[in-house]
N, C-alpha and C positions, 0 to 999 in steps of 0.2 A: 747573470753571473753574481750579482749583488745579493739576490734572493738565495742562492745557492751557498754563498758565504754565511748567510745568516741562519740557514738551517743547519749547516755544519758547526756551528759552533756548540750546541748542546751535545752533538755526538765528540766532538773534540775534547769536551769538558769530562764527558763520561770515559774518554779513554785515557785521558789523563788521570782521572781518579783511578781506574782499574790499575794503571802502572803503579801509582802510589800504593795502592792496597797490595800489590804483588811484592812488596818489600817486605811484608809481614806474613808470619804463621798465619795461617787460615783454613777453614774447612773447605773439602771439596767431597760432596756427597757423604760416603761414610767413613771418609778419612781426614786426618789432620795433615796438612802437607805445609812444607816449609816454603819460603820465598821463591823458591824456583818451581815449585809445584810438585816436588817429590814426597812420597809419603813419609811422614815423620812419626815414628812409633816413640812414645814417652817413655824412657826410664829414668825416673826420678826420686827424689827422695824430699820428706818434709822436714822443714827447719822448726819442728815444735819445740816448746818451751824457750823459745827466743824471746819473741814480742808478747807471747801469750803463755805465761808460765802455767804448768798443771802440778798440783800436789804431789800425784803420785810419781812424777818425775824428779821430785826433792826427797822421796822417801816417806813423804807426810801420809802415809796411811792412818786414817782416824783423826787427822788434822786438818789443816787448812787446805783446799782444793782449789779454788777460784783464784785467778789473778789477784783479785781485791783483798781476798783474805790472806794471801801469800804475802802482798805488799803491807797489810796491817801487822802481820807478825815480825817483819823485817824492821818496820818503823817503830814497834814497841820494843825490839831490840838494839836496834843501832841509833833512834833517834832522828829528828827531822833532817840535820845536816848528813849524817852518816848514811841514812838509807837512801838520799837521793844520791849521793857518790856512789855507794854501792850499785844502784840499778844503771846509773850512766856506764860503769866500769864492767858490768855483768854484760850489757848489751854491746860493748865494744869488744870484749874478749870471747862471748859466746860463738859468735860466727865472724871469721876474718878473712882476708884473702887467701890465707894459707888455706882453711878449711874449703874454701872453693877450687883451689889448685888441687887439693887432695881428691875432692869428688870429681874433679874433672878427668883427674889422671885414673881413677878406678874405672871411669866408663860412663857415668851418670851423663844426661844430657839437658836436665831440667832440674829446677828447684820448685816446690811449691812452699808460699811464705805465709804462713798464718799470721794475721794482723789484728789488732784491737783497735776499735774505731777510735778510743780516745787519744790515740798517738797521731790522729790526722783531723782534728778538729779546726784547723787553721791551713793557710797556704805555707805558712814557715813552721809547722809543727815539727817536733823531734822526729816523728816518724817518717817524714820525707828525707831528712837528713840520713837516717839510717838506710833506708831503702834505696836513696839516690847513690849512697856510697856502694851497698851490695849490688846493685844493678850495674856499676861501673865494673867491678871485679868480675860481675857474670859476664858481660860484655867481652871482657879480656879472656875469659875462660871458655867462652862459648857455650855457656849453659843457659837457657831459656828460664824465664822466671814466670810462674802463676801467681798471681794475688789472691789470696784466700782470706775472705771476710771471715774471720773465726769468731769474733766477738762483736755482735751487731748492736746497735742502738736498740733497746727494748728488749734484747733477747731473743734469738730465734729458737732456743731450746728450753730456756728456763733452768739450765743446769750449771754446773761449775765452768763448762768449756767456753760458754759465751759470757761468762762474768755477770749474769744477770740477777735479777731478786728472787727468783723461783719460780717464776711463771713467764712465759713467752709473750710479753705483751705486744711485740712488734706487729703481730698480726691483725691486733684490734685497735691499736692505738694509732690514728692519723699523724699525731705529733712525732712519734718515733719512726713511722715511715718517711715522713719529710726528713726527718734526721739521716735516716739511712740513704735516702736519694742525695743529700747534700754530700755525704761522705764519699758515695760512689762518684758522683759528678766531680768531685775535687781530685780524687785518684784518677779518674778518666783523663781529665784535662791535664793533670801533671805529666801523665805517660803516653798521653795519645800519639805522640811521634817517636816513640821507644819500639824499635822492632824487637829487641832481646826480651822485652815484656810479651809473653805469649799469649796472655788472657786473663779474664777475671771471674774467679769463682766466686759467685754473688753472695752466698750464705752457706756456711758449713753445718752439715748434718742438722737440718730444719725438723723441726716437730719430733720429739722423741716418740717411742712406741706407747707411752703410756695411754691407756684406754681413754681417760677424760681429756685427751688432747687431740682424740682422732677428730672431732670437728673442724679442727683447724686446716685439716687437710685441704679442704676446698678453697682456702684463702692462699694457699702457697703460689699457684701458678699466677693468679692475677697480681700478686705482688711482685713475682718477677718479670711479668709484662710492663708493670708500671715502673720498675726501677731500670730495665732494658731501655725502655724508650727514652729515659731521660738521659741514660749513658750515650744512647746513639745521637744525642743532639751536639754532643761534645767529641764523639769517638765513634766512627765508623769502622774502625780497622781491627779492633782486637777481638778475639773469640770471647764469647759470654760462656760461662760453664754453670749450667743448672743442674743443682743435685735434688734428688728425690726426697719425698718425706720418709719419717720414721729413720732417721740417721743417715739420710742419703741412700735409702735402699729401696724405696717403693715410687715405681716409675708410672704406677696406676692413675697418678693425680695429673699427668701430662696429657694435653691433646696435642694436634699438629703443631709442630715447630713454628714459632711465630717471629723467627729472626733468621736471617739468611747467612749468619756467621756464628752457629751456636753448637755446642756439644753439651752431651749430658753425662753426669759423672754420679758414679756409686762407689760406696765403702763397703768393704767386706772384712769382718773379724769373725774368729772362731766359729767358723763354718768347715764344711767339706773343702778341700783344696781342688776340687775338680769342676769339670764343665757344668755339671747339674746345677751349681749355684750362680753361675753366668747365662744360663739359657734364656731367662726373661730379659736379660739386658741385650742379648743378641738379637732375640726376637724383635725387641723395641728398635734396634738399630736397622733390622731389614725393612720393617714396617714403614719407617720414617725416613730414610736413606740419610741418617745423620751420623756423626761419630758418637762413640761411647769412650768413657776413660775411667779407670780405677783409681780415684783421688787418695784412697787411704786403706791399708792394711798392713798386717803385721802383728805385733805382740803375741808372737809364738815362736815355736822351734824353727830351727834352720831346715829341716827336713820338710816341715809343712810350707814355708815360705818357697823353698825351691820347687816345690810340686805345683804350688799354686801360681808361682811366675811362670812356669812352664804352660800352665793351663790358660793363662792370660795370654801370652805370646802366640801359642797354638791358634787361638782365635781372634789374632791381630787387634788384641786391646792393649793399649798403653797403660803404663802404672806409675804409681807414687806410692812407695811405702813409708811407713810411720815407725820411728822418727829416725832423725840422723844421729842426735846425741841423747844418752839417757845415763842417769845415776845408777852405778853399780851393776845393774843388769846387763845381758849381753844380747837382747833382743833390739839392737841398734847398731848402726854402721860402727859407731864408736861408744865406749863407755867412759863416763866421768867417775874416777875415783873418788871417793867422798873423803873429805879431810878427816884426820883420826878421831876426833872429837865432835863429828857431825852427828853421832848418835845423841849427844847432849841436848843438841838444838832440837833434834827429832822428838825425843821425849817431851821437851817444855812444850813442843807444837801440840802435842796430843792433849793438853789440858785444856778444861773448859774454858771457853773466852767470855768476855764481858765484863763491865765494870763491878758486876756482883761477885766476881771470882777474883779480883784484883789482889787482895790479900794472900790468898793461897797461891796464885802464880808469882807473887814476888818471893815467897818461901822457896818455890822451885826454881825460880830463875838462875841460870848459871851466872858465874861472876863477870864483870863486864869485861875484864882482860881476855877471859875464854871466848867470849862472843865474838869480841873485836878480832881475834885471832882466827878464830874459825871461818868467818867470813871474809877475812882478806885470804884465806888459804883457799877457799871455794873458788874465788875470782882467779886463783891461778889453776886450780884442778880443771875449770872448764875450759881451758886453752887445749887447742888440738895436741900440741906436742906433749902434754902431760895426760892424755885420755890413752885408753887401750883400743887399739884397732881390732875388731872381731871379724877375723879372715872367715870364719865359717857362714857369717850373716853375708858378708860381701859376696862369696862363693855362690850362696843359695841365690842370689839375685843375677848371677851370671857376670859379676863385675870382676876387675882385677883385685886380687888379694895381697899381693906381694908388693905392695907399695907401703912406704912410711912417711909420716908426716914431716914437713919441713919446718924447723924451728925458726921462728922469728924473731925472738927475743933471747936475751942473754941470762944468764943466772943472776940472782940478787934483785929481780924486779919485785919480789914481795917485800923485800926489805926496803925498797925505796918508797914504796905506796905506804907502808907503815911509817917510815920517816918523815913521808909528808904529811900524816896524820889525817889520812882520809876518812878514818873513823875517829871522831874526837872522842876521848873518855869523859 
């Protein structure tokens, strides 16, 4: 009897572990399933431009594109105190509880959140404060959250989207790989007990299509294996999402799945919106009996988006379109209306940068009162209640379109910010 009890302890432990894992969304052969084991088809949106700014969504064509370049422009125009205050308020206003309530009412069931590694360099970093608040709201609105490392240490693309130096050193630098592992271990340790977090998208769009970078393809899956192994030391529950090479498009770099709770993600822009562009990924799903997920698409007409969404759902592929908010353009769930004088900031942003151009930039620089006013107005413009809801975009995604944002703040807040002198003159 004593021997039986001893032998049964490991089985009991496994049973308890299985019960705990059942509280989390997980993979089951070709499907992602909820905690009850029911298939969960993701219908979600990307919170792009919130924690990882991108120049085109600020209308900075021909100007700063990466987060660092945009931060440098804001620092130049607002100064140290003003720029710090701006970014704090920007992150507070860009995504609020009202935004998540709106997305839930529209019919979305998940969010993909692009992250910058610099916001998670310590256990008490600002990024955790922002994410914790978002996750609290997501839990209340029953919106699952996928953490997407959009900007990784060393750079996974070498382009503006990962805020790197122009070359993806991540694949060849042991130092940056250890840095990446430290970031993911910290994130996983922080959220390992959080069921509303659906999973971890380890690297966004690794290795561009540039011919000189093709030799890096063979280094991608070994890096995924290395990072995944470290994550599993602290978190065995959450799904790991692995994107293919060449902007999350090339699955030929993958072998047999190396983790029991893994899914594979692809991105598709500016292609045919039919099953022909999905066939390789569907075949991969059948070959390895694993889920696939379309992690980004969009930047197109409502008609294209409607057709592509139908193609995805017909083939039982969950989706996450890009982005939730965007300035001026209608290819987003909601449109940010630029402040009246935003064009002056845009024109200044296009000028050649660097200290060699300081004198010419000073000549063209808008007066400080205008700069201060325009950036304060931008902080008001990014609030949901001041944005334009794009009903055609929502309809194209099969979402409810006849819903209105709920205002959470009263008039005069802009005046209050300026009275508090958030941006010193």
